[in-house]
Every structure is written in structure tokens, then in C-alpha cells.
N, C-alpha and C positions, 0 to 999 in steps of 0.2 A: 504493499499500500504506499502510496506517495506521501511525502511530509505534507503536502497541501491537504489531501484528504483527512490525514491524522489531525491537523489543526482545526479543520472544520468540525471534525467529530468531538474534539475537546470543546470548542465553542458552544457546539449545540448541547453537549452534556451539561455545561455550566448554565446555559440558558434555561434547561429543563428543570435544573435545581430549583429555579424561581418561577417558571411560567407553566411547565407541564408536568410537574410532580404529581402523583397520585396522592400525595400527602403523607403525613406522619400520623402515627397512632399515638396518643398521648395517654398514659396511665400512671399509676403510682401504687407503691405499698409504704409500709413504715419506714423503709430504708432508702428509698430512691424515688426520683422523678424518672419515668420510664418513657423514653422517646424511641419509638419503632424498635423496641426490644432491648435498646441499649439503657443500662442503668446509670443514673447520672446524679451528681450534685450539682447544684445551680448557683452561680454568683450572678446577681442582677443588680442594676443601679437605677435609681429614679432620675429621670431627665423630663421635665414638664415642657412640652412643645411650646406653650405661649409664653413661657419665661424666657425664650431666646427668639432669635429670627431664622427664618427659612434658610439664610445663607450661612448660620452657625451650625445648622444640624448636622451635616456630614463630618465635620471636623469633630464635634462632640461624640458622636456615635463611634468614630474610629478611635478616638482616644479611649473610650470606654472598652472597646475591644482590645486594643493595645494593653489596657490595665488588667486584662484577664477576665473581663465579665462575659457571660453567656448570654446575658438578656438585658434589655431595656424596659423599665416599667414607667408608666405614666398614668395619671388620671385622665378622665374626660370631663371638661369643664362645661357644665350644663349652662351657666349664665352666659358664656361666651358664644356658645353654639345656638343658643335659642334666646337671644335677647328679647325678643317679643314673641309672644305665644304663636307657635306654628310658623314663625319666620326664622330660618336657619342661617347660619353663617358658617362656612368651613373654608373660607378663603385665606391666603397669606399664611401666617403662622398658626392658623387655625385648622390648617389641612392636615389632620392627623392621619388620615390615608396615605398621604405622600410621606409623613414621618415614618409610619409603619413599613412602607416599602423601602425606604433608605435604610432602616434597621435591618431588613432582610437582605438587601443588597450587600450589606456589611458582613452577612453571615451570623447575624445574631437573632435570638428570639425576642418575643414581646410578651410582657405581662400587662394585661389590659385591665385597668381598675376603673369600671364604669362608675361605681358609686350608687347613684350619682352625686350623693353628698360626699364632698371631698376633703373637707376641713382644709388642709394645706396652707393654713394662715392665708387663705384666699378670701376676698370679700364675700360675706354671707355664706361661707362654707361651700361656694360654688353654685348656690341656688340662685335662679334668676328672681328679680324682685317681684315680677309680675304674679308670681307663684303665691307670694305673701297676700296678695290682695284678692285671690278668688275666693269667692263666697262659700263659706262652710269649711274651708280648708284647714288642717291641722297637719304639720310636716312631721315626718319620720315617725308616724304612728299608724295605728290600724283606722285610717281615714280613707274613705272611698275617693273623695276628690283628689287627695294626694297621690294615692296608689295608681289612679288612672293615669295621672301626669307622669309619675315616675315610670310607669310601665310603657307609656307611649315613647317617651325619650329613650329609655334603655333599648326597646324593641327597634327603634330607628338606628341606633348606634351599631347594634348587633347586625341588623340587616345591610348596613353599609359595609361593614366588615365582610360579610358573607358575599355580597355582590362584588367585592374587590378580592375575593379569594384570599382572605387574610388569616383564617384560622387554620391551624397546622394540619388537620385532616384534608383541607382542601389544597395543601401545597403552600400555606402562608406561614407567617413567623408566630402567630399568637398560639401560646402553649398553656396560659393560664388566664382565667378571668376572674374579677371580683365584683360582688353585689354588696351594696351598704359599706359602712366603713366606721370602725371603732365605736359601734352602737353599744356594745357590751359595757363600755366604760361609763355610760351616762343613761342606761335604759331603765334604772330603778324607778325614777318618778313617773315613768310611763305605765307603770303597772302591768295588768294583764294585757292592755292593749299593745304594749311594746312586744311582749312575748308572741302574741298572735301576728303582729307585724313582721317579726322576723321569720316566722314559719311561712308567711305569704311571700316574702322576699326570696326565700329559697325555691318555693314552688314556681314563682314567676320566672325566676333565672333558669331553672332546669328546663322549663317548658319552651325556652328559646332554642334548645338543641344545637348548641354550639360545638358539642363533642370534644371539649377540653375540660379539665376540672375547674370547678368554681370554689373559690375561697371566701371567707368572711374573717377579717382580722379583728382581734380583740372582742371575740363573741364565744364565750365558754360554752353557752348552750347552743351553738350552731346546730341545725339539723344535720342528719347523717349524710345527706346528699351534699353537704358543704364540707371543706377542709377548714377548721378554725385555726387561726395562725396568731403570732405574737408580734407585738410593736413595742419598742422601748430603746434603752441603752444597752440592756443585757437580757437575753432570752434563753440561757442555757438551762435554767430550771423549768421552762415551759414544757408541758405535756400536752399533745392533742387530745381532744375528747373522744376521739375514736381510735382505738389502738391500731386500725389498718391505715390511719392517715400519716403522711410524712410530717416531720417536724419542721416548720417554716417559720422564718424570721422576716416578715413582710416590711418592716421598717426598722432597720438598725440605724439609729440616728447618728449621723456623722459629725454633727455639731449641734447647732441651735440657731433659731432665727433671731433677727435684730429687733428691737423696739425704739421708738422714738423716746429719748430720754434714758435709754439703757446703754449697757457697755457691750463691747464686742466679745461674743461667746467663742470659746476655742476648746476643742476636744483634741487631745493628743493621738498622734499616730499609734503610739504604743498601747493605749487603752482601747482605741477602736479595733486594733488587730486582736488584743486580749479577748475582747467580746466575741469576736468572729471564731476564733480558734477555740474558746471554751464552748461555744454553741455546737461546732462540729465534732469536739471531743466527747460531747454527751448526745450524740446521735443526730444532729442537725442535718438536714438535707438541702435547704434552700435558704440562702441570705440575701437579702436585698437592701442596699444602702439607700437610705432616705437622708440627705439627697447625695446622688453622685456628682450632678451639677445642679446648683440651685437656681442660679439666673437672677432675673430681674423682674420685679413687679411693675411692668409698664402700666401707663394709664392709671385708672383708679382701682386696679385688681387687688392691691394689698388689704388685707383684712384686719383682723385683731379685736378691738381697735388698736391702732398705734403701731401696726406692723411697718418697718422701714420699706423704702423702695428697693433697696438691695436685698436680695434673698440669697446671699453667698452661701449661708449655712455652714461655712468652714468645711465645705465638701471637698472630695478628692480633685475636682475641677472647680476652679474658682468662678466668681460671677461672670468674668469674661471669657470662660472657656479655656483657660491656661492651667497648666499643672499646678496643683497645690502640693508642693513637696516639703516634707517627705512622705505626706500622707498617700498620694497616688502611688508612688513607687514601692513603699512598704506594703501596702495592700496587694499590689501586683506580685510581689514576691510570695506573699501569704498564698495568694490564689494558686500560684504554680506550685507551691509545696503540697498544699491539699489535693490538688489534681493528681500529684503523683500516686496517691493513695485511693483514688476515686474507686477503683475496682473493688478493692478490699473494704472500703468504708460502705458501699452499697450492697455487698454481699456477705461480709463476714459477720463473726459474732464478737461482742464486745465484752470484755472482763475489765473490771476496775479494782486497783489496789492502792492502799494508802501508804504513804512513806513519810509521815509526820504531819504536823498540823498544816492543813490546807494544801498538802502536797499529795497529788494523785497521778497514777499512770493508768491510762486508758489504753487497752490493747485490742487492736481489731485483728482477728484471724480468719483466714480463708480456710474453711472446713475441708476443701477439696485438695489444695496443694500446700497448706501450712504457712502460707506467706502472711507477714505481719505488717502492720502500720500502728505507730503509737503516738499518743499525746501525753506530755509530761508537763503537769500544770503545778503552779504554785500561787494559790489565791491569798496568801498572807500579804497584807499591804505595807509591810515593812521589813520582813526578815527573808533574805536570800536563802536558798537551799542548795545543799551539795548533796546529790543522790547518787547511791551506789546500786547500778542494775546489774551487778555481778558480771556474768559473761557478756552482758550488753553494754557494758562500759560505765563510766562515771560521768555524770554532768552537773554543771552549775546552772541552776535556774534562778534567775533574779525574782525578787518579790514582784508579786501581780504580773506573772507572765506565763507563757504557755511555750514548750519546746515541742517541735514536731520532729519525730524520728523515723526516718525511713529505715524500713526493715527491723524497726524498733532497736537499732544499734547505731544510728548515725544521725546526729542532729543536722537538719537541713535548713531550720528556721526557728528563731525565738522572737516572740513579739515585742520583747524589751530591746532587742538588738538591731537597731536601724542602720541598715546599709545604703538605703536610697539617700540621694542627695537632699539638701535643703536649699530651696530657692528664696531668695529675698527680692521682693519687687520694689522698684522705684518708679516715682512719676516724674517725667520730664516735660518741661514747659514746651508746648507747641507754639511756634511763632505764627503770628498773625500778619502777613504782608510785611515782613522784614521787622517783626518784633514790635509793631505799633500796637498800644493798649486797644481794647474794644471800644467802640464808639457807640454810644447808646442813644436810642429814641425812647420816648416814653408817652403813655397815655393813661389818664385817670380812668378807673371804672365808672360808667355812667351810673349815677345814683339820684338824679333829679327826682325820678318819680318815687323811689323808695324812701327817701329822706322826707318827702312830703306825705308819706303813708299811703301812696297809691300803689295797689297791687293788681293781681289778675283775678282774684276770687276772695270771698269773705266767708268767715264763720264766727260764731259767738262762743268759742272755745279755742283752747290751744292744741293744736293738732300735733300728731305724732309725725316725725320728720320723714323717716323712710317710707311710710305708707303714703305720705302726701308727695314726695319727689319722685316715687317709684326708682329711686337711686339713679336719676338722670343727671344728678349734679350732687357735689358734697355740699350745697348750699341752699339755705331756705330762709327767706325774709319773713319776720313776723312783725306787723305794724298796727298800731292803733292811736286813737285820738283820746286825750284826757282833757276834760274841760275843768278848768279851776275858776269858780265863779264866787268863791266866798273872799270878800275883801280882807276879813280878819285873819285868814289863814297865811301861814308863812310859806313863801314861795321859794326861799333860797336855801332854807335848812332842810332839804328833802333828800332822802335816800331811795335810790331804786334798787330794789332787791328782786334778783331773778333766780328761781330755783330751776336748774336745767339737767337734763339727762346726758348732756354732752354733744359734742366733745369739746367744741370751741365756741365762744360767744363774743360778738362785737356789738357794743350799744352805742346808739346816738339818740340825743334828746334835742328836739327843735333844730335838726340838721347839724348839731354840734356833736363831734366824737367824744364819747364819755369814757370808754375804756374796752379793755379786752381781757379775757381770762380763758383757761383751758384746763382740763383735768391733768392731774400729775399722779405719780407713784401708783398707776394702776386703777386709780379712781377717777372715773369720767364723768360721774354726776356731781355737781358742785353748786354753790350759792355765790352768785355774783352780787356785790355791793358796792355801789358807788354813789357819792353826793352828786346831785343834779339841781340845776336851777330851772324853775318853772316859770311861767308868766300867767298873768290873769287871761282868762278865756281858753282857747284851744291850744293844746300842747301835743305834738308829735313824738311818739316813742317808736323808734325803729331798732329792731333787734335782728341781727344776722347770725344764725346758727349754722355751724359747719361740722361735719363728720369727718373723721379721718380713718376710714376703713370700718366696715360693720362687723359685729361679732360673728366668729366662725366656728365656735365650739361651745358644747355644754348642752344640758338638758334644756329643751324649749329655748335654746339660744336665739331662734328666729322671732320670738316674741319680745325680746329685750328692747324696750324703747329707746329711741334716741331723740335729741331736740328738746324743745321747751315743752314737751307734752304736759299738760295738766297744771305746770307751774308749781306752786302759785308765783305770780308776778304782783308785787306789791310796791306802793309808794308810802315811806314812812316819814312823817313829819311831826317831831315832838311826841305826843302821846297818841298820835292819830295814824292808824295803818289802814290804807285803802287798797283793797284786793281788786286788781283790774283783769284778773284771768278771765272773767267772763264778759269782758268788753266785746264789742264787735272788732275782730281782728282781719286785716287784710294780708293776703299772702302772695308771695311771688317766688317761683322756684328758680333757682340758679342766677348767674350773672348775665349782664347784657354782653359782656365780652365773650361768654361762652355761646350765648345765642348768635352773636354776630361772627363768631369763630375768629376772634382776634389772633389766635394762635396759628392760623393758616396764612402763611405768607402770600399765597396765591390769591387771597381775597383782597378786593379793593377797599383798603382801609387807610389810605395814604393821608387823607384828611384828618383822621383821628390821631395819627402819631405826631407828636411834638418833638422839635429839634432845639436844643439849647446847650450853651457850654455848661450850664449849672443844672445837670439832671438831679431831679429831687431824690433824695435818700431818706430813709426812715418814714416813708409815706405809706400809710395803709391802703390796700385795694388799688394798686397801680400795675399797670402793664409796662414791660420793658422789652425792647428789641434792639438786636445787634445782628450784625453779620461777622463771619469767620471763614477762613480759608480751612480747607480739609488738611488736617496734619498729614504729613508724608509717611510712607512706610506701611506696614500692616499691622503694628502693635495696636492693642485696644486703646480706644479714646474715651477719656472722661472729661467732664466739666466739673470744675471746682467751684462750688457755690458758696463758699466761705464769705460772710459778709451779708448773705441774704437771710431773710427771716424765716418765712414759711409760705409755701404755695405750689406751684405746678410749673413744670417745665416742657418745652416743645422744641424740637429741632426738625426744621424743614416741614413742620406741621405734624410730625410724629411725637406722640407724648412719650417722654422718658421718665414720667412718674411724678409724684408729689416730692417735694423737698421740705426740709426743716432743719437746716443746719444750726439755727439758733438754739435749738433744744439739746442741751448739753447733758452728758451722763454725769452722775455725781462723782466726787474726787475719791471715794473710799472703795477698797476692795480688790485694787489691782496690784499685781506684783510682777517683778521682773522673772521670777522663777515659777515654774509649773511642774509639780510632782505628778506624773502620770499615774502613780500608784493609788489605789483606793478607788472607790466607787465614783464614777462621773456624775455630776449634776449640772444643770445649765448655768449656775453662778460660780462654778469652779473654773479657775484659770482664766477669768475675764481680763479684758485689757481696755484701753481707750478711756480710761477715767478722766473726767474733767474736760473732754473734748466732744465735739458735735458727735451725736449718734450716727450720722452720716454727712459727710462733708463732700465726697465725690460721687457723680452720678454717671452711669454708663451711657455712652452714645455709640450704639452699634454702627459700625461702618457702613452697613447696608443702608443707614438713614441718611447717609452723606452725599452730597453731590461731588462731582469731580473737582470743583472749584470752590465757588461761593456757597456758603451756608446761612441760615437764619436760625438764631435762637430766639425764643420768646419766653419770657417769664411773667408769671402773674404772681405779684407779691401781696400777700395778704395782711401781714402784721407790721411791715416796714423793714426794708433792707438797703444795703448799699451795692448796687451792681458793679460799681468800679473795681471791685475786688475780684470779680468773676474771670476765670481763665480757663483754657483748654490745656489738657495735658495727655501724654501717652504713657501707658503702663508697660514696663519691660523688666527683664530680670536684671538686677545690678550686680548681685553677689551670689555665688553658689558655694556651698559647702558640702563636703563628703566626710563620712565617718564610717569607715567599714572594717569589719573584723576579719581576722586571720581565715584564709581559705575562700573568702569572698572577692568580688571585683568592686573597686570603687569607680563609679561612673559620674562624671559631670558633663552638664550640658547647658549651653547658653541657648536662647531662642531667637527666632526672628532674624536669623543670619548673622548675629553677633558672634564674636569670637572670643576666646578667654584671653585677655590681655595682660593679666598680672597674676602672679600667685602670692597671696599676702600671708599665708600660713601653710607649712607642710611639716608632717612629723610621722614618721613611722616608729612606733615604740608603744608608750602607754600615755598618749596625750590626754590632757585634762581639759574640761570646759565645754562650751558648746559654740555653735556658730556664732561669729562676731566677737567671741572671747576665749578662743582656743589658746592654750599654753602648753609648753613642753613639759613632759612628765618626768619620771625619775630615770628614764633612759630614751635613746632615740638613735636611729641610723643616721650618721653623719652626712649621708648622701640624699637624705629625704627631699630637700629642695630641688636638687639637680635632677633626680629621677622624674619627679612630678613636672617641673618646667619643660623637660624634654618631651614628656608625653602629652602635655596639654597646651602650652602656649601657642597662640596662633591658630587654634583650632575651635570649631564649634562645639565638639564634644570630644572626650577622651575617656579611655578605660585603663584602669592599672589593677593588675592582679595583687592582692594584698597577701604577700608572703615574704619569708625571710630571703628566698632566692631573688625576688625582684629587687630587694635592696642589699644584695650580695652579702647577707649575714649568714655565718656558718654555726654560730654558737647560741642560737636563740633557746635551744632546750625544748620547753614545753610547747612552744609554737602558739604563744598567746599574743602576738603582736597586733597592733591596730594602726590604720592610717587615718589621719585627720588632714583635710586640706580646705583652705578657703582662698577663693579665686574671685577676680573681678571680670565680669563681661563688658 
């Protein structure tokens, strides 16, 4: 056969893998996910398609594959796909069908979490707001109105996947599907209706005949047709409610989300790896990282309340899609180590033996050929362990770590011994036409009508905000008129008191700004009190209420009120209190600038924008506009909004999310050191104390034009745009710290090369990246060996061994190599 025909057959066979395959049979037992008869352990990672751009998808998926993942997991976001009842949107970065096909083309599987409640720190938990306003509806319970809507949407998503041949038996990538989400955590208050609802969910899901397993996470009473699974920081103690089900970890939280006013969360690579290894040591079959790439809450999608625009999550891939090292690399090495034992783990029998406090050896043995695979763990959070396994050798197991032993006699990985590089990112100023500062235009938000109390509709009560706006805007105006006709009453010493359910309030009386206030420390309802001056006759009170992401979690979270619903609103003068809650109130949803699309540079708003040398600063409810050049290169682009207060930002009409850099984290609780040992909680190892919760905002390169671009900001509380600048994010410093017998690998990115070696020591170096120092001994040629291997190269690899550094008297072979380099 000629080479030409051989190549054609190869191409045809590869195409058949994705387009004409008869499909894969998916099944499971307590020890494995079984794909076409092959017994597998599965590593998966969460990548939410709406939190990135279509252009980012291929790179994210490839990096997940390169990191040793088998599958990509994502929710389906009901609110984005059905923003109005029966009007659907699957365009742009909502095209999940395209996303799944890209995953398959990369050779990975898909875990489809339909929900359709998603939590995900997503606005309103992913529910469309029109759902809330349907008559007679109660969400997430045995309610016919809700169940009909949930079934309609779920069926639509399933049918779309079937039509695209995306389920594994059709030749597609979807091997697992999920219905509902973490309901077991909060179902108690729903009583019997909650229990019957879960039964209905299972029946409805199985009736869709997807021919792959269905899962329910955090649902201890899941029906037997479902696999119940575990979410958390650790799930090694979890046991499925059906002995035939595999042990699945559907959300291994790689870090935590950010809050306005909060510090930066951080979970160490060592602890995350410890969690995964312990899970597989005790029979785990499936581990999904939540998140593997967190991304960005574009638009108004951030939930909470008070979830930041960045959803970086301290994931293995950072917000911009770059490697978060050493986490990405350390997990890659872990996946490779566990995969070496996959056949034994999925077919063998396990025995456990204790070797001291918190020290356990788990041995998996293949009954047919006697092959073995072992996990040796030390769960003590302070004491290291030296373990003698007799003929299988002696092992040093650091506190809070797991060693993986190939054939039970060779350590191939330890969760506390990180051989992957550490990357430290820097932000570089992007020039704007030769370094010129940004030139700004501005426009006040039009408030002539609202400051006069003129709205679009009226009511003699204080309305709930989300029900009134249907979440079409963060903003709702409440306006009323108060007549003061008693000449004897004091009009100057009056206090306006407003009880609000949050999240932010701006008050005006007789067209004059009175003050602003917002919830803090997790308390979003507050009492606003300010002195005001009234006049004889009619007085106009104008209140602007703003939300900052709607609640997304908890029992009956959908009914939690926001805005100035119910009040009371009072005027207090001396010993007299006047309750004006039942006045006739005028209402207006949103801003004039939103309605006129001031954020869209293609709209004709030239007459509205003002130019002057003295652009106003510290001015509430103001729009700002500037142009900037696209930064050169391929590095991620961010806009530094230091100096701004609170608001929303758009680049070329694309929302890059809410901003609030004036909201600072408190100054306590941070440390330069972080001990990976001991159980992780979201407030452990935090950083960024005393600084803005988020200062930099991601501008995807696909949002940018080839040359000129427009940035538009809506400033709500007052800021200074003169400090705003654009920057690129790149690796500045890389460090390696690899152990004997491993390979130290360093890599710069974006075409950069290693320009300088700041530190190199083969021996017993001390410290960490940025503060390495020589230990009690080192090879004298450490620097020269590393410089020869790395200088001028984008990446380099150095075997960590005595032979590499020409040492003949190392003895026990316990050398280590630490390197710090500049890109």
C-alpha cells in the first residue's frame, strides 16, 4: 500500500473518532468509571465557558490536557441561555455546543452539570429572574410551576446535546451528567416537599435517556438511579450511599472566591495535592477540580452578594488562562503518578495498615498477577514520619503529606515535595501612543427627572428591588414628595432614616446629594441616617438603591429581599417621627446612561460627552470615556482602576464587569508565610491585607481592535480616572526547587527567555522563591551548570543528581537543587 493511501486511512480513522464512531458505552462500579470496557480513574477540571471568551477556549482546554486531565466539567447557565422566557441565546461565549466539540477535538471528555441551579457564585445561582416573578412559583421544591420550567430547560439542553451527537454512546465526549446541585446541604427547611422534589429530579433526569450516568452532588439521600458525590476541600472520608457507586469528588475546591472588602484567598499546591492523594488512597475514582480555570465575571454575572469580578479562585490556570505555578505543575506530576497505578487501583483489593499516629499504608494488590501500588500517608499536621517498610524500603514522609509508591517499593511522588517551578507574574505598563497619559471625556448621569421625583410608575408602598427591575439593572430609583406645611415645625434639624435590605444607597433631598452608604462585613441590610434640610411646602426625596450581585446560595435564597422593600423610611425631627413608607412612591428602573447605551462607542453620543482640561474627580454618578492603543504582544491585558470608586467598565462596548477598587480589605490576618500543614479553610493563608479587593480588571484581547480602543467607565460613588492605566501581565521571575532523582524545569512564557540566574544551589538550600539562601553544603559549580543550561533559552531542564554537578561523595543521595531566574 502506498504512503499516500496510508496517510488517507490515518486521517479517516482520526476523523471517525469524532464523527462516525458508534459511540462509547459508559458504566461504573465501586472501583472505576468504565468506558468501553476500560476501567478508569478520572481527573477532571471545571472551566466555565461564559467566564472566558471563545478565543480563549482552545488554549484553556489544551493546557488542561497537558496538565493530565481526562475531562472538562462545566455548568450550563440558565439565566444566560434563557434571559427571557422561551427566548434563547447560545451565541458567542454561550455556545456550549462549540465548547464541548473543542473539548472532544482535544481528546478529552465532558462532565455536563445541567443543574439547572448552579450556585457557582453566579448571580441568583444561575436562575433567570423572570422565573422569580411567575405566579405561584416556589424554586427548588415540589412546585409544579417550577418543575415544569426546570424540565423544559433541562430537556432543551439534553436535546441540543443529542442533536449534536455529544453523548458518549453517540460518539460524543459527555460521559457524566448532573441534575440539581448541593441541594442536600440546604434541603432541611424544605421538609417533605424537598424530599419529594429530589425524587422527581431523579425520575425526570433518567426519563431523558442520555445513556450515561447521572450524579447528584452533596445529596446523601440521592435515589439509587443517581450517584451521590462529594464537594469540599477534602472528601477522603466520603462514602457513597450505594455500595455499587464509585467514590466521586465533584468539587475539590482549588482555592476560594473573592469578595469586595475581602482578602485574596490562597490554597497551597501541597495541601491540594494531599487532598487528592488521600482521596485516591481511600478508594477514590473521580476527582474534579473546582475551579481548574476560574476566569472572569463579565457583565453583571457575579453573585454573592459582593462577589468580585475576578473569579481567579487561585486555580491551576489563573484568571487570564496562564499557568498558576507551582499548582499546575505539581498536580500534573500527581496525575501522572496515580495513572501509573490505574489498572491496579481499579481492579485490585485494598488493605490498610497503621504505622503510628496518623501514618497509614494503603496497599492495592492485583489478585491475578500480584502487582502492587501503595499510598503512604502522614495526616499529622506537625510531625514528620520515618517509616520502615522492611523489604520495601525506608521512607521519610513529611507531616500532612502522602507518598505514592510504585510497586510499593519506590517513591515516585510526595505531595509535600514540590518539583514544579514557581512563576511570579509582573504587570508592565502598556504605552499609549508613545507614553502619553490617557485623555478623558466625561458626562454626568442625567438625573433631571429623578431628582424632581419623576419616575415611570407609582405605588403606595416600598417595592422589592429584584422583582421590580427583573434584574435588568443594578439600579432602582425610589422617589416621593413630602409636604411640610406646619410653620412651627423645625425644618433644619431633621434626620432622614432609611432601613434598606441593601446593598448600596445614595440619597438626595431637594436635588442635593445627602450621602451614600453600603453594607459591610457580610451584612447587606443597614440603616442610613443623615441630617437633611427641608423647606416649607413640597420636598422631594430621591433614593437610588443599587445591588452588587444577587444571593446565589442557601435555603430559599431566591426569596431574600433586596432594596428598600418595606422600609421603614422616616423623617425624625426633635421628638417627632414621621413614617413616609406608605407615601406614594415613584419608581424608575436603571440609569439613563444604560438606556442610552453610553457604554457603546458606536452610538451617537458625541453631544453628551464633555471635554475640558479639568476632568471632574470625586463626582458621583459620572461617565468617563477615553481611548487607548492595543498593547503589543500576546500577554494578557488588564486595566488598572486604582483611584476609581465603584461602578462598571466597558471596552469597545464589551462589559469587563463591575469595579470597586475603593473597597479595601482590612489590615489584619495576612502573613508572609503559609504553612500548608493542617486543614485548609478559606481564611487560611490569605494575602493582600489593606489593599483593594480588586485593583486590576481583565481585558480579553478578543475585546480589542487592532489599533484604537475605547474604555468607558460609569463611576457611582466618585473617583479619579487620571490614575487609570493599561498593563500587560507576564512572568517576571521563575524558581525551581527540585529533589534528587527529579528534573528541575524552568520556563518563561510569551517568547521570553531566561536572562539572568539570581540564585542557584545544588545541596541543601533553604528558604523559598524570592528568599533562597545557601544551606550547610552545596556544589561549587551550581551557578555555572545552571547558567550553561538555561541562559538565553525560553525553557531549560536540569536533572537533579550528583552526577550532573560532578559530585562523587554525596553518600545517601539527598541533594536538592534550587534556582531563581529572571525572564
